[in-house]
Structures are given as structure tokens and as C-alpha cells.
N, C-alpha and C positions, 0 to 999 in steps of 0.2 A: 414423504409429504413435501410438496413444494410450497413456496411462500404464499401463493394465492390460496391454497387449500388451508394453510395455517391462519389465514386472515391477516397476514403481515404485508405492509406496503413496502415495496422494494425501493431503497434510496436511489436518488439520481446519481449519475456519474459525477456531477458537479459537487454534490454533497460528499461523495467518497473522496474526491480529490482534496476538498477542504479538510476532511478528517485526516487524510494522510499528511498533508502539509502541517496541520496543527500538531499531530503526534510527533512527527519528525523534528519540527522546530522546537518542541518543548523537551525532547529527550536528550540526555547527556551522551548517549551512545546510539548505535543503530537499533532499530526495532524490528520485530517480526511482523509480517503482513497480517497475521491474525489479530494484532492489536487494533488495526484500522477496521477490520470486519466486526470485531466485538464492539467497538465504539459506536458503530451505527446500528448494530442489531439489538443493542440493549439486552433485554432478557430473551430475545428470540434466538433462533438458530443462525449462527454466523457462518457456518461452513459454506452455505450456498453463495455467500458474498465474496469468497476468495477469488473466483475468476474475474470479478469486477475490480477487486483490489489490484490484481496483476495488470489488467488493462490500463487502469488509471495510473499505476506506478510507472509503467512503461512510457505512457504519454508524458508524465511529469518529468521523468528522467531524460527523455528526448528533448524536452524544453529546457533542461538544465536546472530545474527547480529542486530536484532531489537526485540521489544516486542510488543505484541498485548494487548491492554488495554480495559477493560470494567468497567465502573463506577470507573475509576481511579486506578484500580488494574490490574496487569498483569494476563493474563489467559493462559490456556493450548492452544497452537496453533492448536492442533488436535481436540479440543472439546470446541468450543464456538459458540454462536449464537447471532444474533441481531446486534445492533449498536456497532461499535468498533472504536478505535483510534489506531494510530501507533506512536511509540516512541522508544527512545533508551532503551536498557535493564536497569533495575534498578541496581544501584551501590551496590555492596556487601559491607557491613560494617564489620569492623574488630572487 
């Protein structure tokens, strides 16, 4: 069943970006993409929102606002596959 059939309104990409930034900013460690999807889906099915989470996360990472991590290391947002986590960009050391 798709979102329209379920009577659910699909969130905007701006709302998804805001949710990702809020979750990442308030987390003490990296978070899973499902957290952002669940935050906007409420009681609804969040699985269908995962492609949007990925698109928004890539855009935010390219802008330097978040980082995408694989195996604990930041990755190129334009070239990664598989399981990933979201977090704040690594702090530059002097």
C-alpha cells in the first residue's frame, strides 16, 4: 500500500532535512536513517520515507551540515553504498 492509499500525507524534503538536522544535532553519537523516517511518519509506515532520507542526507552532507558514516568513518556523500549512519561532521583539529 502506498502513502496515498493509506491516506498519509508525504512530508516535504525541507521537513525531512529539518528532522535530520534536529536528530543529528541532539544525538550524542551517530544515528540510523530510520530515526529520521520514524520522526516524520509518526504512527504511519516509515519504510517508504527511507529513499527521501537518503536524498536529503546526501544533500546535507554535500553542504557540510552533516556527515554520512560507514564503519565509523565519514564517506563521500556522492559515492557510498550499503548501511550508513548520520552524524555531525568531524571536528577539524588544529
